[in-house]
N, C-alpha and C positions, 0 to 999 in steps of 0.2 A: 504493500500500500504506500503510495506517495505521501509525502508529508503534507499536512494541511496548509493551505495558504492562510495569510492573516485574515482575509475576508471569510474563508470557510470556517476558521477557528472561532471568529467572533460570532458568525451566524449560529454555529453549533451550540452556543451558550444561550441564545435567545429564549429557547423553550425552558431553560432553567429558571427564568424569571417567573414563570407560571407555577411551576411545581410546588415550591414551598407554600404558596397560598392554598393550592388544592390539598396538599397533604395536611397542613396545620389547621386550616379553617374549614374546608368542606368535608374532610374525611375523618381525621384521627383525634384532634384535640378540641377545637372550638365547637364542632357540631355536637359531640356528646355533651359538652359543657352547656350548650344552649338548650338541648333537649332535657338534660337531667338536672340542671341547677337553676338556670335563669327562668325556665318555664315551670309552672306549678306542677305539671305532671308530664311524664315522658311522652304520653300519647299526644298531649297538646303541643309539646315542643316539636315532636316529629312531624305533626301536621303542619305547623307554621313554617318549619324549616322546608318541608316539601313544597309548600305554596310559594315561598320566597325563591327557591331554585326554579320552580316551574315558571314563575313570572319572569325571571331572568332569561330562561330559555325562550319564552315567547317573544321577549324584547329582542333577543339576538336573531330570532327567526325573521323579524321585520327589518332590523337595522343592518345585519351583516351584508346581504347582497346589495342593498342600497348604498351603503358607505363604500363597499368595495368598488362598485361601478363609478361612484363619484371620484374616488381616489384614482382609478384608472384614467379618468378623463383629464386629470392633471399630471399624469405620468409619475410624479414623485410620490413615494410611499413613506419616507422617513417621518414626516410631520404627523402622519396618522398613527404610526407605531409609537412615537414619542407621546402623543396625546393620550392614547389608550393606556400607556404605562403610567402616566401622571395620575390619571383618575384611579387606577388600581392602587397605586401607592397611597393616595389620600384615603380611599375607602377602607383599605386594610388597616392603616394606621389608626383610624377612628375606633376600631374594635377594642382598643385598650380601655375605652370608657364603658364597655358593656359589663358593668358590675352586677352581681346578684341583686334583683329587685328592679333593674332597669326595665321599662316597658318593652314588651316583645317587639312592638312595631318599630321602636327606635333602634333596635338591633337588626331587625329584618331589612330595613331600608338600605343600610350600607352593604349588607350581604347581597341584596338584589343588585345594587350598583356595581359592586366588585365582580359579581357573577357575569354581568354584561361586559364590563371593561376588560376583564382577564381573557374572555373569549375573543374580543376584538384585537387585543394584543397578540394573541395566538394567530388569529387570521392574518394580520398584516405581517407578522414574522414569517409565517408559512409562505406568503406571497413572494418573499425574497429568496426562496430556495433555488428557483431557476436562475436568479441573478448571481447568487453566491457560489453555485457549483456547476461544473460541466455536466451534461446529461448523463454520462456514464458514471458519475460520482454521486448522483442525487440519492440513490438508494443507500449508499454507504453513509452519506452525511445525515440523512434522515434518521437512520438507526443510531448514529453517534449522538445526535442531538437529543434523542429520547433517552439514551443511556446517561448522558451528562445531566439531563433534567432530573433523573431519578437519583443521581448522586447528590444533586442540590437538595432534593427532598429528604434524603438521608441526613445530610448536614443539618437541615432545619430541625429534624426530629432529635438529633443528637444535642442540639442546643437546648431543646426543651428538657431532655433527660438530664443534662448538666445542671440546668437551673432548678430542676426538681430535687436533685441530690444535694445541691449546695446553693440555696437561694441567695442572691446578692442582697446587699443592704437595701437597695431601692425597692426590693420586693418584700422586705420584711414587714409583716403586718398588713399587707395588701390582700384583701379577700379574693381568693381564686386568681392571684396574680399570674401564676404560670399559665393557666388557661387563657387569660386575657392577653398575654404576651404573644400569642399565636399571630395576632394581627400585625403588630409592629415588626416581628421577625420576618413575616411575609413581605411587608413593605420594603424592608431593607434589601431583600433578595431582588426585588424589581430594579432597584438602583444598581446593585452589584452586577447582575447578569445581563441586563438590557443595555446598560451604559456602553460597554465595549463596542457593540455593533453600531450604535448610534454615533459613536465617535469615529470609527475606522471603516465601517462598511460602506460600500459604494451604492448609491441610490440609483434608481432607473434613470435613463437618459430622458431629457425633456425639461423644458422650463415653463410649460403651460400651466395655467392656474386651474385648479379643480372647478368644474362646472356642475352645479346641481342638475340643470336642465339636460346637459349632454350626458351626464351620468345616468339619469333616469331613462333617457332614450336608449343608451347602450345596454342598460339592464334589460329592457324589453327584448332587444335583439338577442342578447345572451341567453335569456330564458327560452326564447323560441328555438335557438340553435341547439341548446343543451337538450331540450325535450325532444327535438326531432332526431337526435342521435341515439339510437336504441342502446348502444353500449354505455354511453354516458348516462342515459336515463336510468338504466338498471343499476349502474354504480352508485348514483346519487340516492336511489331508494335503499340500497344496501347500507350506505353511510347513515341514512336517516334512521333506519330500524335498529342497526347495531348501536348507534349513539343512545337510543332509548334504553337499551339493555344495560349499557355501561354506566349511564347516568344513575340508574337505580343502584347498581352495585357500589359505585364510588360514593354515592351520597349516604347510603344507609348501612354499608358493611360494618363500619366501626360502631355505629349506633346499635346494631344488632349484637356485636360482641360485648358492648357495655351492658346491654340489657340481659344477655344470656349468662354472662359470667361475672357481672359486677365489676368489670375493669374500670379503673380510674385513669387519670391523665398519664401517669408514668407508665402503666402497663399498656395503655393505648398507644403511647409513643413507641414502646418496644414492638408492639404489634405492627405499627406502621413502618418501623425501621426494618423489620424482617421482610415485610411485604415489598417494600421499596427496593430492597437488595435484589429481589427477583426481577423487578422492573429494570434494574441496571443490567442484569444478565441478559434479559430479553432484548433490551435496546441495543447493546453492543453486539450480541450474537446475531440479532435480527438483521443488522446492517450487512453482515457478511453472508448470512443465509440468503438474503435477498439477491445477492449477486449470483447465487447458484440455482435457486429454484424460482426466482421472480417474486415481485411484490404481491401478485394475486395469491399464489400458493402460500406465501408467508402469512397473509391475512386470513386465509382459510384455516391454517394450522392454529393461529391465535384464537379464532372463534371456537374451535374444538376444545382448546384448553379452558377457555372461559366458561363454556357450557358445563363441562365436567366439574369445574370448581364451584360454580353457582349451585348446582344440584347438591354437592357435598356440604355446602354452607347451610342449605335448607335442612338437611338431615342431621346436622350437628347442633346440640344444645347442651344445657347444663348436665344432662344425664346420658346423652348418646353421642357416639362418634360415627358419622356416616350412616346413621339410622340404627346402629347397634348399641344397646345399653352397655355402659362400661362398668357399672357398679362402684364407681369411684366418686365420692362426694367432692364438691368444690371446697377448696380451702385456700392455701396460699396461691396468689395469682400465678398462672402458668405452671401449675403443679399437676394438673389432671390430663389424661390422654385426650379428653374431648376438647380441651382448650388448644392442645397442640394439633389436633385434627382440624380445628377451625383455622389455625395458622397455616397449615399445609394447603387447605382449600384456597385461602387468600393468596398464597404464593403462586398457585397454579393460575389463578385469575390474573395476577399481576404479570406473569410471564406471557399469558395469552394476550393481554391488553397491549403490551409492548409490541408484540409481533403485529397485531392488527392495526394499531394506530400508526406505526412507522410504515407498514406496507401500504395502507390506504393513502397516507400523505404522498408517498412516492407515486402511486397510481394517479392521483389527481395532478401532480406536477407534470407527469408525462402525457396525460390526456388533454390538459387544458391548453388553449392557444396562448402563446407567449405574450401577445400584446394585450390580453385581457386576463392575466393571471390573477390579479387581485379580485376581479369580478367573479371568476370561477372559484377562487378560494372563499369568496363571499357566499357563493352557492353552497360550497362545501360546509361552511359554518351554518348557513341557513338550514340545509337539510339535516345537519347535525343537531339543530335546536328546534326545527319546525315542529316536531312532535316530542322532543326530549323533555318538554314540560309535562307530557302525559304520564311518563313513568313515575317521577317523583310525586306528582299530584295523585296518581292512583295509590301509591304507597301511603301518602298522607291520609287519603280517604279510608283505606283499609285499616290503618293504624287507629283512626278515629272510631271505626266500627268494631274492631276486634280487640283493641288495646295492645296489639303486638305488631312489630315490624316484619316478623318472619314470613307471613303469608305473601307479603308484597314482593319478596325476592323472587317468587315464582314468575312474576311478570317479566323479570330480566331474562329468565331461561327461554320463555316464549319468543321474545324479541331476537335473541341471539340465534335461536334455531332457524327462524325465518331468514335472518341475514345470511346464514351459511348456505341455505338452499338457493337463495337468489344470487349470491356471489359466484356460485358454480357456473352460472349462465353468463357471467361477464367475461368478455374476451380480454386476455392479457394485453396491457398497453405496450405499444412500441416506443422505445426510447427515442425521443426526438433529437435531432442533431441541431445544435445551436447555429 
């Protein structure tokens, strides 16, 4: 493998700006804190959390393709990437003020805002892939970016574990200070990992100013073009349905672990750390596997892993591992086989998600026209969020009705199965020559 250029290296870090927020806020630390401490009951917290993420998904479904087309009309993408990063930074930073007793709406609003801006940050970062890398290196770079992002997620979780083990003076006496630090740590990651590309990365050529009118006109033609192409149409449907399944797993996996085993912030961070390690393995290995089997087959393999892991999660609880009673009661965290079974299921899901996300990003970069890459990645985000609010919202409704998150995870299995069947029918993209 040839050494990475400065541009490639800087781009490969951009996804790392997203992952600490997703790990600390949406998955392993702040989400269980919101549902289990800020909210009066876990069912209420899970419901409102699902509604906030669902609303963010709906907003992205509307904004992503529109803003992508507007950005393409002006050629330059860096201002859009920087703007999304700034909003994410401010919204994440504000979560420090989410102390116990804070009105749920006051916390749900920045969660909603950050949920939108972090996806836009990802969209505009993805749009730079064909700019940052030659066609034959896009699969490799996509996998490396995912792997680095998982390392960033691990680093963020290690910071939480360190703070939990030896709280610094400024956290002494602060109620749930470790949980609330999830936001500021995520905000710092935005500066640390997005900054290098904004400083050294090459923007697209062109000095035209973005035009809302031109962008909306281009969006109409892009939608017609994408829908008329059977292969692209099928791929976008796969992206939409698989995103629904992953949204459920990522949003409620740690919540289910906390509910099933009574895990607190330090144990949840360890859980997240172990899971993210497998994301690292999947990202780095996926980049090389892509070069041997192609992005489509890599994505299919990832879906198989996620389906198996999600089914295992459903069948594992306080007394069972993969549906089999263990006869071992819960005690010290992570001392029972069922807890380790839950961890193993999560690891399989993380490995599969790495393969699927890296593979699908590469497929889109190869399928999309180069002059409308932001618009097509806007469609990519659009279909990823167009119905992604359905999954979390359904889980929120199920939690309200049953008092449990577990039945809702079955929704993810159904979405992933449909995605697998449809992706089989998508033709492998041909690597475009720059």
